C-alpha positions in Angstrom: -18.5 48.3 -60.8 -15.5 50.6 -61.3 -12.2 50.1 -59.6 -9.4 47.6 -59.4 -10.3 44.0 -60.1 -10.1 41.8 -57.0 -7.2 39.3 -56.9 -8.9 35.9 -57.1 -5.7 34.0 -56.9 -4.3 35.4 -53.7 -4.7 31.9 -52.2 -2.1 30.7 -54.8 0.5 33.3 -53.7 -0.1 32.4 -50.1 0.2 28.7 -50.9 3.5 29.3 -52.7 4.9 31.5 -49.9 3.7 29.1 -47.3 5.4 26.2 -49.1 8.6 28.1 -49.3 8.4 29.0 -45.6 7.8 25.3 -44.8 10.9 24.4 -46.7 12.9 27.1 -44.9 11.8 25.9 -41.5 9.6 29.0 -40.8 6.8 26.7 -39.6 4.7 29.2 -37.8 4.7 31.6 -40.7 4.0 28.7 -43.1 1.0 27.6 -41.0 -0.4 31.1 -41.1 0.0 31.5 -44.9 -1.3 28.0 -45.6 -4.3 28.5 -43.3 -5.1 31.7 -45.1 -4.7 30.0 -48.5 -7.1 27.3 -47.5 -9.7 29.8 -46.3 -9.4 31.9 -49.5 -9.7 28.9 -51.8 -13.4 28.4 -50.9 -13.2 24.7 -51.9 -11.1 21.7 -51.0 -7.7 21.6 -52.6 -5.4 18.6 -52.3 -2.1 20.6 -52.7 -3.2 23.1 -50.0 -4.4 20.3 -47.7 -1.2 18.3 -47.9 1.0 21.4 -47.3 -1.3 22.7 -44.5 -1.2 19.2 -42.9 2.6 19.2 -43.0 2.7 22.7 -41.4 0.3 21.6 -38.7 2.3 18.4 -38.1 5.5 20.4 -37.7 3.8 22.7 -35.3 2.7 19.7 -33.2 -1.0 19.8 -34.2 -1.2 16.1 -35.0 -5.0 15.6 -34.9 -5.5 18.6 -37.2 -2.7 17.4 -39.4 -4.3 14.0 -39.7 -7.6 15.5 -40.7 -5.9 17.5 -43.5 -3.8 14.6 -44.7 -7.0 12.5 -44.8 -8.6 15.2 -47.0 -5.6 15.3 -49.3 -5.5 11.5 -49.6 -9.2 11.3 -50.4 -8.6 13.7 -53.2 -5.6 11.8 -54.6 -6.6 8.2 -53.7 -6.0 7.0 -57.2 -2.3 7.5 -57.0 -0.1 6.9 -53.9 2.0 10.0 -53.2 5.1 10.4 -50.9 3.1 12.6 -48.5 1.1 9.5 -47.6 4.2 8.4 -45.5 3.8 11.6 -43.5 0.2 10.8 -42.9 1.0 7.3 -41.7 3.6 8.7 -39.3 1.0 11.2 -37.9 -1.4 8.3 -37.4 1.4 6.5 -35.5 1.9 9.6 -33.3 -1.9 9.6 -32.6 -1.9 5.9 -31.7 -3.7 4.7 -34.8 -1.2 2.0 -35.6 -3.6 0.0 -37.7 -4.7 2.9 -39.8 -1.1 4.2 -40.2 0.2 0.7 -41.1 -2.6 0.1 -43.7 -1.6 3.4 -45.4 2.1 2.7 -45.1 1.6 -0.7 -46.8 0.3 1.1 -49.9 3.3 3.5 -49.8 5.7 0.6 -49.5 4.1 -1.1 -52.4 4.6 2.0 -54.5 8.1 3.0 -53.2 9.6 -0.3 -52.0 13.3 0.8 -52.3 12.9 4.1 -50.3 15.0 3.9 -47.2 12.6 6.1 -45.2 9.7 3.9 -46.1 11.7 0.8 -45.0 12.5 2.5 -41.7 8.9 3.5 -41.1 7.8 -0.1 -42.0 10.2 -1.5 -39.4 8.7 0.9 -36.9 5.2 -0.2 -37.6 6.2 -3.9 -37.5 7.7 -3.4 -34.1 4.6 -1.5 -32.8 2.6 -4.6 -33.9 4.8 -6.8 -31.8 6.8 -8.3 -34.6 10.3 -7.3 -33.5 12.2 -10.0 -35.5 10.5 -8.9 -38.8 11.0 -5.3 -37.9 14.8 -5.9 -37.5 14.8 -7.8 -40.8 13.0 -4.9 -42.6 15.4 -2.4 -41.0 18.4 -4.4 -42.2 17.2 -4.1 -45.8 18.4 -0.5 -45.6 21.9 -0.2 -47.0 24.6 0.1 -44.2 25.6 3.7 -44.9 22.1 5.0 -45.2 21.1 3.0 -42.1 23.4 5.2 -40.0 21.1 8.2 -40.6 18.3 6.4 -38.7 20.3 6.2 -35.5 21.1 10.0 -35.7 18.5 11.8 -33.6 19.3 15.1 -35.3 18.5 13.6 -38.7 15.2 12.1 -37.4 14.1 15.2 -35.6 15.3 18.0 -37.9 16.1 16.7 -41.3 13.1 14.3 -42.0 11.2 15.6 -38.9 9.5 12.4 -37.8 6.9 12.7 -35.0 8.3 11.9 -31.5 6.4 8.6 -31.1 7.7 7.3 -34.4 11.3 8.2 -33.4 10.9 6.3 -30.2 9.4 3.4 -32.0 12.3 3.3 -34.5 14.8 3.6 -31.7 13.5 0.3 -30.2 14.5 -1.4 -33.4 17.8 0.4 -34.0 18.9 -0.1 -30.4 18.9 -3.9 -30.9 20.3 -3.9 -34.5 23.0 -1.3 -34.2 24.6 -2.5 -31.0 28.4 -1.7 -30.9 
């Protein structure tokens, strides 16, 4: 056949642009690019799945995000990645406390010093009814860094936790951070 060779890696261009748009808070555009990248790839791809899951999460499509996170995790199950924390928080949002906590325990085992992991762990402990242990875990976060987790702008916009997780954490912080 004569003519111009078809671009077989358009999915990669869309993945890169979608990832940039995700980082620049253009979440609807990112979702569009990443959805197209996934469709063009013609086979499961862990990088596309985790980015697409994040775009769906930020657009409030939690059930769809959970499905894509599960796919990405199944493809990277040999090594715990930071995006697993996002998956655990999406599960929390969907009410799957046990599934989210099981995943978070693996994340905490791999990244025990990460403040966001400690805050999430405290949130899950409180959801399981262990308020004292949740407060103890939350207090493991250094004082200065702990201030971020009472800042609703930080939680909603900077680290973009789902609403249910923010509410769960606020139940812990309201007791610990009393003036």
